Residue, then its C-alpha position, 0 to 999 in steps of 0.5 A: x500500500x502506498x503512503x497517504x498524501x494528506x494535507x490541509x488543502x486536500x481536506x479543504x478541497x474534499x469539504x468544498x465538494x461536499x458543501x457544493x452537494x450540501x451546504x450544511x457540510x460546512x460543519x466539520x461534524x457533518x463532513x465527517x459523517x459524509x466521509x464515514x458514509x462514503x467509506x460504508x458505501x464503498x465497502x458495502x459494494x465490495x463482494x467480500x465476506x462480512x467478517x472481512x468487512x468488519x475487520x476492515x471497518x475496525x482497522x479504519x476506526x483505529x486508523x481514524x483515532x491514530x490520525x486524530x491523535x497525531x493531528x492534535x499532537x502536532x497542533x499542541x506542539x505548534x501552539x505557543x507556550x502558555x504565559x507564566x501565571x501572574x505574580x504579585x509585585x512587592x516593594x516600594x517604588x521611589x522616584x530618582x531625585 
């Protein structure tokens, strides 16, 4: 199997095609449902045993989790570090004379 070439642009393009079909697909949750339904539709058309289809679907579910976790990890690494907590100031300020 070849390596997937996933990019933010590819995801935007796929979502744009879905939005052309159904404007409510602008919502990422609905886009995800469409993509899952497409996978189910494609697998449903395959003449393979049911137990093999179930195994494929389980593997795809695990793959989805892996990709989602990887994307979250990458986003966390790119996010700026949180600013340090505010500290109380102390002392007395006197102007220089």
